[in-house]
RONU-714910 format. One record per residue (C-alpha): y, x, z; residue in three letters. Coordinates in Angstrom, 2 decimals. Each point is the difference from the previous one (the first is absolute). Last residue first. Example, Ala and Ser with C-alpha at 12.3 -4.5 7.8 and 13.67 -1.06 7.14 Angstrom:
BEGIN
- -1.06, 13.67, 7.14, ser
- -3.44, -1.37, 0.66, ala
# end
This chain:
BEGIN
- -7.04, 15.71, 17.58, pro
- -3.03, 0.67, 2.17, gly
- -2.19, 3.09, 0.04, val
- -3.56, -0.28, 1.24, his
- -1.60, 3.27, 1.12, arg
- -3.33, 1.30, -1.27, ala
- -2.50, 0.64, 2.76, pro
- -0.29, 3.48, 1.47, gly
- -0.30, 3.69, -0.76, ala
- -2.74, -0.62, -2.54, asp
- 1.64, 1.96, -2.80, asp
- 1.47, -0.84, -3.41, ala
- 1.84, -2.99, 1.36, ala
- -0.77, -3.45, -1.33, glu
- 2.76, -1.69, -1.96, pro
- 2.58, -1.68, 2.27, val
- -0.81, -3.66, 0.51, val
- 2.52, -2.76, -0.53, pro
- -0.07, -2.66, 2.72, glu
- -0.95, -3.51, -1.03, pro
- 2.29, -2.93, 0.80, ala
- -1.86, -2.84, 1.72, pro
- -0.83, -3.02, -2.18, val
- 1.61, -3.41, -0.39, asn
- 0.90, 0.14, -3.70, leu
- -3.06, -2.03, -0.94, arg
- 1.63, -3.12, 1.42, gly
- 2.66, 0.36, -2.69, ala
- -2.63, -0.99, -2.57, ala
- 0.19, -3.66, 1.07, trp
- 3.79, -0.20, -0.36, ala
- -0.30, 1.95, -3.26, gly
- -2.31, -2.67, -1.40, phe
- 2.78, -2.47, 0.74, gly
- 2.42, 2.22, -1.92, ala
- -2.32, -0.14, -3.02, leu
- -0.48, -3.77, 0.38, ala
- 3.78, -0.54, 0.05, ser
- 0.35, 2.10, -3.15, met
- -2.64, -2.00, -1.87, val
- 1.37, -3.36, 1.17, ala
- 3.57, 0.93, -0.92, leu
- -0.99, 0.98, -3.54, ile
- -2.11, -3.16, -0.38, val
- 2.86, -2.24, 1.17, ala
- 2.47, 1.72, -2.32, tyr
- -2.25, -0.72, -2.97, val
- -0.77, -3.51, 1.25, trp
- 3.66, -0.88, -0.45, met
- -0.35, 0.13, -3.77, pro
- 2.62, 2.24, -1.60, val
- 2.97, -1.27, -2.01, ser
- 0.32, -3.07, 2.17, thr
- -0.78, -3.64, -0.75, gly
- -2.95, -0.05, 2.34, thr
- -2.79, -0.10, -2.57, thr
- 0.98, 3.22, -1.69, ala
- -2.16, 0.52, -3.03, glu
- -1.57, 3.44, -0.01, ala
- 1.44, 2.43, -2.55, gly
- 0.83, 2.48, 2.64, his
- -1.77, -1.03, 3.19, ser
- -2.31, 3.02, 0.02, ser
- 3.06, 2.23, 0.23, gly
- 0.61, -1.09, 3.58, phe
- -3.56, 0.83, 0.99, ile
- 0.34, 3.37, -1.76, thr
- 3.34, 0.65, 1.70, gly
- -1.53, -0.79, 3.40, ala
- -2.78, 2.46, -0.77, leu
- 2.58, 2.64, -1.00, gly
- 1.90, -0.56, 3.26, val
- -3.42, 0.32, 1.62, phe
- -0.98, 3.28, -1.67, ala
- 3.41, 1.71, 0.13, ile
- 0.48, -0.85, 3.67, ser
- -3.60, 0.94, 0.83, phe
- 0.41, 3.38, -1.69, leu
- 3.40, 0.77, 1.56, ala
- -0.95, -0.84, 3.59, asp
- -3.37, 1.75, -0.29, ser
- 1.76, 3.10, -1.33, leu
- 2.45, -0.09, 2.90, gln
- -2.92, -0.11, 2.45, met
- -1.91, 2.73, -1.86, ala
- 3.11, 2.21, -0.05, ala
- 0.41, -0.41, 3.76, ser
- -3.69, 0.87, 0.37, asn
- 0.33, 3.16, -2.07, thr
- 3.16, 1.14, 1.77, gly
- -1.09, -0.75, 3.55, his
- -3.39, 1.67, -0.55, glu
- 0.51, 3.20, 2.05, glu
- 1.58, -2.09, 2.75, val
- -3.18, -1.97, 0.59, pro
- 0.40, -3.60, -1.15, ser
- -0.96, -3.04, 2.10, val
- 3.21, -0.30, 2.03, gln
- 2.09, 1.21, -2.93, phe
- -1.13, -2.89, -2.18, leu
- 0.36, -2.46, 2.87, leu
- 3.77, 0.53, 0.10, val
- 0.29, -0.65, -3.75, ser
- -2.18, -3.10, 0.38, ile
- 2.30, -1.24, 2.77, ser
- 2.99, 0.40, -2.34, ser
- -1.78, -2.10, -2.63, met
- -1.10, -2.71, 2.43, ala
- 3.28, -0.79, 1.76, met
- 2.09, 0.31, -3.15, gly
- -2.44, -2.11, -2.00, met
- -0.16, -2.71, 2.67, gly
- 3.79, -0.20, 0.04, phe
- -0.14, -0.15, -3.82, ala
- -2.13, -3.15, 0.21, gly
- 2.53, -1.65, 2.31, phe
- 2.85, 1.01, -2.32, met
- -2.04, -1.46, -2.86, trp
- -0.26, -3.38, 1.70, ile
- 3.70, -0.05, 0.85, leu
- 1.01, 0.86, -3.58, ala
- -2.50, -2.49, -1.44, ala
- 1.75, -2.76, 1.98, ile
- 2.68, 0.35, -2.67, leu
- -2.04, -2.16, -2.37, ala
- 0.34, -3.13, 2.13, pro
- -3.40, -1.80, 0.00, ile
- -0.14, -3.31, -1.88, ala
- -0.52, 1.75, -3.36, pro
- -3.31, 1.52, 1.23, leu
- -0.59, 3.53, -1.33, leu
- 1.97, 1.28, 3.00, val
- -2.89, -1.10, 2.21, leu
- -2.17, 2.68, -1.66, gly
- 2.20, 2.53, 1.75, leu
- -1.91, -1.02, 3.12, leu
- -3.10, 1.83, -1.27, ala
- 1.97, 3.22, -0.45, ile
- 1.46, -0.37, 3.49, ala
- -3.41, -0.62, 1.58, met
- -1.56, 3.06, -1.62, ser
- 2.97, 2.17, 1.01, val
- -0.21, -1.28, 3.57, gly
- -3.74, 0.66, 0.13, ala
- 0.62, 3.55, -1.19, ser
- 2.66, 0.52, 2.68, gly
- -2.21, -1.43, 2.74, phe
- -2.86, 2.29, -1.05, arg
- 2.24, 3.07, -0.31, val
- 1.52, -0.67, 3.43, leu
- -3.55, -0.55, 1.29, leu
- -1.09, 3.42, -1.31, tyr
- 2.96, 1.59, 1.75, arg
- -0.85, -1.34, 3.44, pro
- 2.77, -2.25, 1.41, val
- 2.22, 1.94, 2.43, val
- 3.41, -0.63, -1.57, thr
- 2.33, 1.07, 2.80, arg
- 0.72, 3.38, -1.62, pro
- 1.24, -1.91, -3.07, arg
- -1.37, 1.39, -3.28, gly
- -2.13, -3.02, -0.92, gln
- 3.05, -2.25, 0.32, tyr
- 2.25, 2.26, -2.10, trp
- -2.52, -0.09, -2.86, ser
- -0.06, -3.77, 0.13, gly
- 3.81, -0.17, 0.03, ala
- 0.28, 2.41, -2.94, ala
- -2.45, -2.07, -2.04, trp
- 1.84, -3.22, 0.86, gly
- 3.33, 1.47, -1.11, leu
- -1.46, 1.22, -3.30, ala
- -1.69, -3.38, -0.50, ala
- 3.31, -1.78, 0.47, gly
- 1.41, 2.05, -2.86, thr
- -3.00, -0.96, -2.13, leu
- 0.46, -3.71, 0.64, ser
- 3.73, 0.39, -0.58, leu
- -0.80, 1.13, -3.54, gly
- -0.93, -3.57, -0.91, ala
- 3.50, -1.08, 1.03, leu
- 1.60, 2.64, -2.21, thr
- -2.33, -0.67, -2.93, ser
- 1.04, -3.64, 0.10, ser
- -2.50, -2.57, 1.20, leu
- -1.62, -2.45, -2.44, gly
- -3.26, -0.65, 1.86, arg
- -2.44, 1.02, -2.74, glu
- 1.75, 2.76, -1.92, ala
- 2.26, 1.41, 2.73, val
- -2.11, -0.48, 3.14, leu
- -3.33, 0.80, -1.69, leu
- 1.49, 3.04, -1.74, leu
- 1.41, 1.28, 3.31, pro
- -3.46, -0.37, 1.64, leu
- -1.98, 1.61, -2.82, phe
- 0.10, 3.66, 1.05, ala
- -0.04, -1.04, 3.67, glu
- -3.56, -1.30, -0.20, ala
- -1.56, 3.19, -1.36, gly
- 2.41, 1.95, 2.18, phe
- -1.42, -1.49, 3.19, phe
- -3.68, -0.05, -0.98, ser
- -0.12, 3.49, -1.53, gly
- 2.07, 1.65, 2.72, ala
- -2.04, -1.52, 2.83, leu
- -3.35, 0.82, -1.57, ile
- 1.11, 3.51, -0.99, gly
- 1.13, 0.98, 3.49, arg
- -3.10, -1.61, 1.43, met
- -2.24, 2.24, -2.13, leu
- 1.49, 3.20, 1.44, val
- -0.45, -1.14, 3.60, val
- -3.46, -1.37, -0.91, thr
- -1.14, 3.41, -1.26, pro
- 1.50, 1.68, 3.12, leu
- -1.98, -2.03, 2.53, gly
- -2.93, -2.32, -0.84, arg
- -1.33, -0.03, -3.55, arg
- 1.54, -2.74, -2.13, val
- -2.42, 0.64, -2.88, arg
- 2.88, 0.87, -2.37, leu
- 1.22, 2.60, 2.48, thr
- -3.48, 1.40, 0.72, gly
- 0.83, 3.61, -0.81, pro
- 3.77, 0.62, 0.35, pro
- 1.89, -0.72, -3.25, leu
- 0.41, 2.36, -2.95, leu
- -3.72, -0.11, -0.80, arg
- 0.01, -3.81, -0.13, pro
- 2.91, 0.12, -2.52, val
- -1.56, 2.36, -2.55, ser
- -3.14, -1.77, -1.23, pro
- 1.77, -3.33, -0.68, val
- 3.32, 1.41, -1.23, val
- -0.92, 2.04, -3.08, leu
- -2.56, -2.34, -1.54, ala
- 2.23, -2.92, 1.01, leu
- 2.86, 1.42, -2.08, gly
- -2.22, 0.64, -3.02, val
- -1.45, -3.52, 0.08, val
- 3.47, -1.52, 0.49, val
- 1.32, 2.02, -2.95, leu
- -2.76, -1.37, -2.23, ala
- 0.93, -3.54, 1.01, leu
- 3.70, 0.67, -0.59, ala
- -0.79, 1.20, -3.52, val
- -1.40, -3.47, -0.63, leu
- 3.49, -1.51, 0.17, asp
- 2.58, -1.43, 2.40, pro
- 1.34, 3.40, 1.13, arg
- 2.13, 0.33, 3.16, thr
- -2.96, -0.19, 2.38, gly
- -1.56, 2.97, -1.74, ala
- 2.96, 2.10, 1.13, tyr
- -0.83, -0.82, 3.62, gln
- -3.66, 0.89, -0.51, leu
- 0.92, 3.27, -1.73, ile
- 2.34, 0.98, 2.84, gly
- -2.67, -0.85, 2.58, met
- -2.49, 2.20, -1.87, gly
- 2.42, 2.91, -0.26, thr
- 0.84, -0.17, 3.71, ala
- -3.66, -0.27, 0.97, thr
- -1.09, 2.85, -2.30, ala
- 2.84, 2.20, 1.25, leu
- -0.89, -0.77, 3.61, ala
- -3.65, 0.82, -0.63, leu
- 0.95, 3.25, -1.73, pro
- 2.26, 0.85, 3.00, met
- -2.70, -0.67, 2.60, arg
- -1.18, 3.53, 0.70, arg
- -3.27, 0.00, 1.90, arg
- 0.68, 0.55, 3.65, arg
- 0.95, 2.84, 2.32, ile
- 1.81, -1.45, 3.00, val
- 3.01, 2.07, 0.92, pro
- 0.05, 1.98, 3.25, gly
- -0.38, -1.14, 3.60, ser
- 3.69, 0.59, 0.68, pro
- 1.02, -2.11, -3.03, pro
- 1.10, 1.77, -3.21, pro
- 3.69, 0.92, -0.31, gly
- 3.15, -1.91, 0.79, asp
- 0.73, -1.60, 3.37, val
- 3.15, 1.98, 0.86, ala
- 0.95, 0.22, -3.69, arg
- 0.18, -3.81, -0.09, val
- 2.39, -0.09, 2.95, ser
- 2.34, 2.54, -1.61, pro
- -0.34, -1.82, -3.38, met
- 1.02, -3.43, 1.30, ile
- 3.67, 0.24, -0.96, ala
- -0.70, 1.59, -3.39, leu
- -2.19, -2.96, -0.88, val
- 2.71, -2.39, 1.17, pro
- 2.47, 1.57, -2.49, leu
- -2.40, 0.42, -2.96, leu
- 0.11, -3.65, -1.07, val
- 3.78, -0.34, 0.09, phe
- 1.04, 1.53, -3.33, pro
- -2.54, -2.11, -1.97, ala
- 1.08, -3.46, 1.20, leu
- 3.00, -0.41, -2.29, gly
- -1.92, 1.27, -3.03, leu
- -2.76, -2.61, 0.30, phe
- 1.89, -3.26, 0.66, val
- 2.91, 1.64, -1.83, trp
- -1.94, -0.25, -3.27, arg
- 0.08, -3.81, 0.17, trp
- 3.64, 0.28, -0.99, ser
- 3.32, -1.24, 1.38, ala
- 0.60, -3.73, 0.48, his
- -3.36, -1.70, -0.54, asp
- -2.40, 2.87, 0.75, ala
- 2.08, 1.27, 2.94, leu
- 0.40, -3.48, 1.47, leu
- -3.70, -0.75, -0.40, gly
- -1.02, 3.31, 1.57, ala
- 2.29, -0.64, 2.98, val
- -1.40, -3.51, 0.50, leu
- -3.64, 1.02, -0.54, pro
- 0.33, 2.82, 2.55, gly
- 2.10, -1.88, 2.58, val
- -2.63, -2.11, 1.76, ile
- -3.24, 1.87, -0.66, ser
- 1.83, 3.33, 0.35, pro
- 1.25, -1.13, 3.46, val
- -3.45, -1.10, 1.19, val
- -2.17, 2.85, -1.32, trp
- 1.00, 2.45, 2.77, ala
- -1.35, -2.53, 2.52, ala
- -3.51, 0.95, -1.11, ser
- 0.67, 3.69, 0.65, met
- 1.49, -0.89, 3.40, ala
- -3.13, -1.98, 0.90, ala
- -2.10, 2.99, -1.05, phe
- 2.12, 2.18, 2.30, ile
- -0.51, -2.49, 2.82, arg
- -3.78, -0.31, -0.32, pro
- -0.23, 3.82, -0.15, arg
- 1.77, 0.67, 3.30, met
- -2.97, -0.35, 2.38, ser
- -2.19, 2.12, -2.29, glu
- 2.28, 3.02, 0.24, pro
- 2.34, 0.58, -2.95, tyr
- 0.14, 3.15, -2.13, ser
- -3.48, 0.44, -1.48, arg
- -0.82, -3.61, -0.87, gly
- 3.58, -0.75, -1.07, val
- 0.05, 3.08, -2.22, val
- -3.29, -1.10, -1.56, val
- 1.45, -3.43, -0.75, tyr
- 3.03, 1.67, -1.57, leu
- -2.32, 2.03, -2.24, ala
- -1.65, -3.19, -1.28, val
- 3.34, -1.61, -0.89, val
- 1.50, 3.15, -1.54, val
- -2.75, 0.81, -2.50, leu
- -0.42, -3.58, -1.21, gly
- 3.77, -0.42, -0.40, gly
- 0.28, 3.20, -1.99, gly
- -2.78, -0.96, -2.40, leu
- 1.45, -3.49, -0.42, gly
- 3.50, 1.35, -0.65, gln
- -1.41, 2.40, -2.61, ala
- -1.74, -2.93, -1.71, ala
- 3.26, -1.98, -0.01, arg
- 1.74, 2.93, -1.67, gly
- -2.76, 0.27, -2.60, ala
- 0.38, -3.73, -0.67, ile
- 3.73, 0.53, -0.62, phe
- -0.78, 2.93, -2.29, pro
- -2.32, -2.36, -1.92, trp
- 2.50, -2.87, -0.19, met
- 2.90, 1.67, -1.76, ser
- 3.37, 1.51, 0.98, gln
- -1.07, 0.98, 3.51, ala
- 2.73, 1.31, 2.34, ala
- -0.73, -2.33, 2.93, gly
- -3.76, 0.29, -0.42, ala
- 0.04, 3.78, -0.19, leu
- 2.42, 0.32, 2.94, leu
- -2.07, -2.34, 2.20, leu
- -3.19, 1.84, -0.95, gly
- 1.58, 3.36, 0.86, ile
- 0.89, -1.38, 3.44, thr
- -3.53, -1.33, 0.60, phe
- -1.55, 3.27, -1.17, ala
- 2.29, 2.01, 2.30, leu
- -0.74, -2.25, 2.98, ala
- -3.74, 0.21, -0.69, gly
- -0.01, 3.78, -0.36, ala
- 1.87, 0.43, 3.30, ile
- -2.12, -2.56, 1.86, ile
- -3.27, 1.23, -1.54, pro
- 0.83, 3.63, 0.95, leu
- 0.93, -0.76, 3.63, arg
- -3.04, -2.16, 0.89, pro
- -2.52, 2.73, 0.94, gly
- -2.11, 2.52, -1.92, arg
- -3.57, -1.31, -0.25, arg
- 0.19, -3.45, 1.56, asp
- 3.49, -0.64, -1.39, cys
- -0.99, 1.22, -3.47, thr
- -3.02, -2.31, -0.27, glu
- 1.92, -3.05, 1.18, gly
- 3.02, 0.80, -2.17, ala
- -2.12, 0.39, -3.14, ile
- -1.76, -3.30, 0.77, val
- 3.27, -1.89, 0.46, met
- 1.64, 1.59, -3.04, gly
- -2.80, -1.17, -2.29, leu
- 0.36, -3.58, 1.19, leu
- 3.78, 0.31, -0.41, ser
- -0.57, 1.10, -3.59, thr
- -1.67, -3.29, -0.87, thr
- 2.43, -2.19, 1.93, phe
- 3.07, 1.43, -1.73, phe
- -1.55, -0.07, -3.47, gly
- -1.10, -3.59, 0.65, ser
- 3.58, -1.09, 0.58, phe
- 1.72, 1.53, -3.04, ala
- -3.24, -0.63, -1.87, leu
- 0.47, -3.75, 0.35, ala
- 3.22, 0.02, -2.04, tyr
- -1.48, 1.96, -2.92, leu
- 0.46, -2.80, -2.59, ala
- 3.51, -0.60, 1.36, val
- 0.94, 3.59, -0.74, gly
- 3.19, -0.05, -2.03, asp
- 1.69, 2.20, 2.63, leu
- 2.71, -2.62, 0.69, asp
- -2.70, -2.68, -0.03, pro
- -1.86, 1.91, 2.77, val
- 2.96, 0.84, 2.22, ala
- 1.44, -3.48, 0.54, lys
- -3.24, -1.73, 0.99, pro
- -0.91, 3.15, 2.00, met
- 3.02, 0.01, 2.31, ala
- -1.21, -2.67, 2.42, thr
- -3.54, 1.39, 0.26, ala
- 1.51, 3.45, 0.49, val
- 2.09, -1.04, 2.99, ala
- -2.80, -0.90, 2.42, met
- -2.11, 3.11, -0.60, ala
- 3.03, 2.32, -0.13, glu
- 1.33, -1.43, 3.23, phe
- -3.39, 0.41, 1.64, ala
- -0.24, 3.68, -0.94, ile
- 3.55, 0.56, 1.26, phe
- -0.66, -1.85, 3.26, val
- -3.31, 1.83, 0.53, val
- 1.81, 3.35, -0.16, thr
- 2.66, -1.28, 2.41, ala
- -2.67, -1.12, 2.48, val
- -1.75, 3.37, -0.14, ile
- 3.28, 1.89, 0.43, gly
- 1.13, -2.18, 2.90, leu
- -3.33, 0.50, 1.76, thr
- -0.03, 3.76, -0.58, leu
- 3.57, 0.42, 1.27, lys
- -0.65, -2.11, 3.10, arg
- -3.42, 1.44, 0.97, his
- 0.63, 2.46, 2.82, glu
- 3.34, -1.43, 1.11, pro
- -1.35, -3.56, 0.33, gly
- 0.22, -2.34, -2.96, leu
- -3.77, -0.53, -0.20, ile
- -0.02, -0.40, 3.76, arg
- -2.32, 1.60, 2.55, pro
- -0.65, -2.04, 3.17, thr
- 0.65, 2.15, 3.05, thr
- -2.72, 1.72, 2.03, gly
- 1.45, 3.48, -0.19, ala
- -2.87, 1.14, -2.16, ala
- 0.70, -2.76, -2.48, ser
- 3.60, 1.01, -0.22, ser
- -1.02, 3.58, -0.51, ser
- -2.15, -0.96, -2.90, thr
- -3.74, -0.20, -0.73, met
# end
């Protein structure tokens, strides 16, 4: 693989051969993460200033919808032409989106900017996964994925603080405009390494039915479903029907065959990414609200639970990437899923007045440790079971699963929460405690199902087969990544 490997030494992600690429990848993730963490803080200031409170949800759903489309486009393009074009196009789209949002004078241009950011983010994230698969030998992938997870820690801690200071004392626009000049810098730094692995794989691109119409239908359907959730009228019901009509037939064809049936191998790898994301973020979306509204904590103290989660996630990802960690990958995913399930269930203790509310931060840090260990292991497994000519498509499927399950289960949690509106609170609080208990129970059960499904990850990696030769000179050769 590398000269260091050939010499018998352990290759390092910051060694001479990979240092510039590693730093560029981590820096790119840092900027994407900072934008993700900062925007939520800036939005309450931006939306009233643009007279767009009624369109508040679209500023988020527009991002997620176009990111789904970007993921599929990147996967197809990477497998056919290589990762360079999606990275360049994605970085440009992300930068243009930041400029549009920061300069917007009304809500619709702002939403357009957020949509451009989503498209760019979807393109870049999938292409970076392909670059990792082509540039790093298998022994180094756990460590580069750990570094990518660690790249979220600093933005998780300082992103909301910096965004809050800018929004309160300068302008919310600087959250977008201030980041725009820096996005292209790490992309330029990694371009020499990306060019070295660009182009179709050695065995040639896989010829498959084009998936762009399916991706467009899925993205449009998810956007309609999210918009329907903002309307409390009969029109919402019609929108739900239209959205489901687009999503239900499209999603299974964008994922590996057998994903929703938990078929052994690649389908379960892709499914596990969605299960973990859906359960964790479905619970996390309502954790700060529970701590503030029901236990009386300040927003700052409630936010500590999310900061602790960022540290726990990075620690779990670091653990799975240690050379001395010899536990089989599927068991790391199983233990991580079980830890997430247990942590979500333990959050139910915070509903009891006798239990200190701040214990939620420790519980959620434990759950995030399981997430970091399992999610990074899933990324490693993806390349173990994917032939190189399908790295792009399978990386896109994994990211798509993550996004779809997150949207679906955060939406489900919101529906459960919304069901309490108008119900009489029997506990003296604004929302009956059973609402939080039901949300936590559903998400804990989903993660628990993931702990069982992780056993179906334990399969040998298949070797890609070169198409049959035109003559009978000998058996077809197998070409590895």
